[in-house]
Structure formats: structure tokens, C-alpha cells
N, C-alpha and C positions, 0 to 999 in steps of 0.2 A: 376405109382402112380401119380395122379393128386392132386395138392394142391390148395386150394381156394384163397390163398393170405392173408387170415385173420386168421393166425396161432394163434394170441394172443387173439383172440375173441372166445368166447364160442358159439356164434350164430350170425346169421346175424343182430340181434337187437342191437348189441353193447355192450353186457354184457362182461366184460373182465374175463378171466380165472385168477385164482389164479397164481401169479408170485413168490410164495414163500415169499411174504412179509406179515407179520402178520398185521391184522387190529387193531386199537386201542381197539376194544371191546375184541379181543382175549387176549390182554396183561393186562387187567384190573385185573384179579386175581394176575398176577405176580407183578404188581405195589402195590396192596393191601398187599401182603405178604412181599414185600420189605419195605413198610412203617412200617408194624408191627414189623419187625426184627430190623429196625433202631430206633425204640421207646423204645426197650427194656432196654437199660441202663438208660434212664430216669425213666421208671418205677420202676426199681431196686433202683434207688436212693430215689424214693418216699416211696418205701416199707421199705428201711433201715432207713429212717427218722422216719416212723410210728413205726417201731420195737423198735427204740432207745427211742421214747417217752413212749411206753407201758412199757418198761423195766425200765424207770425212769432215763435213762441216759441223757435225755434232758427234760428240764421242760415243762410241758404242758402250752402252751400259743398260743392263737389264732393269736396274733400279729406276734410272731415268726414263726409260721406255714405259715401265708400268706407271710411273708418276704421270707421264704424258697422257697415256690411255686413260687413267682415272679422271683426270682433269677434263679431258675430251668426252668421256661417258657422262660426266656430270653436266656439262654444257649441253650436250645432246638431249639428255632427259629434261633439263630445264627449258629448253627451246621447243622440243617436239611433245613433251608430255607423254600421253599414252601411245603415240606413235613411235616412240624412240624404241630402239632395239632392247630386247630382253634376253639375257643368257640364261 
């Protein structure tokens, strides 16, 4: 058996064969799913706050709602860093 000496090349034109390393394009769905999973607790806190307001446990107030959202966004950014939502 004769080998050409270019075992890691798919052809003589320099195109490399896959070496088992995933490209960033292949990992995009994984990163998207991870970000969605990490954001779940913050979405749950928003939903619980809204449910408490609808139930009358918390007074309806745009100022209080904005304050809650600012604190939650700060917590989310501190926790998730670059994976936090950006508006």
C-alpha cells in the first residue's frame, strides 16, 4: 500500500479533512439551547412577579415593576455575563 504523505488532506488542493473538531457553525444550536436553559430561572422570576401582581399580592405600579426589572437584569448580567440578554 502506498500513501501519498498528505493523510490529513482531502485532496491535493489543501482542503483539510475533518479531524473530529466541531466547527463553530456546528455548535450554534448547542450554544442557543444552553443560553435558553440558563435564562429559565430569570424568566420564572419575571413570571412569578407578574402572577403576584395579577393575584393582588403586589401593588400594580409601573415604578415598582421597572425597579424589579432593573434589579433582575443586573442579576442576570452578573450571573450570565456575555450570555445575558441584551436589548
